[in-house]
C-alpha positions, 0 to 999 in steps of 0.5 A: 327520872320522872318527877311528879307534882307536889305531895300533900300529906294529911295527918288526919288530926285536928286541934282537939286531938292535939291538945296537951295533957293538961288541956284535955278537958271537955271545955278545952275540947269544945274550944278546939271543936269551935276552931275545927269541928272535925275529928278523925275516926283514928283520933276517936279510937286512939285517944280514950280521953278525947272520946270521953270529953266528946261524950260528956259534951254530947250528954250535956247538950253542947255538941251533936254529931252531924253526918260527915264522910269517912274518916271524919266525925263532925260536931255541931256546936249548939247554942245553949246546952240542954 
């Protein structure tokens, strides 16, 4: 039998998408984005609450979208909200 090297599995989920229901607020999403500013395309489409929190954070000037290769979205944390 031929063997191959180790297999690495990437779940494409980050801390923001893994928040528990009680923690799904814009402030908790912002804290998660400070740890890892990337959110997968799938998480954005499968979790309306996450898309809503990110939209609120953008409108309030806490974050802005920056270019990132597919399948990721990346957010830059801004110093002071506008």
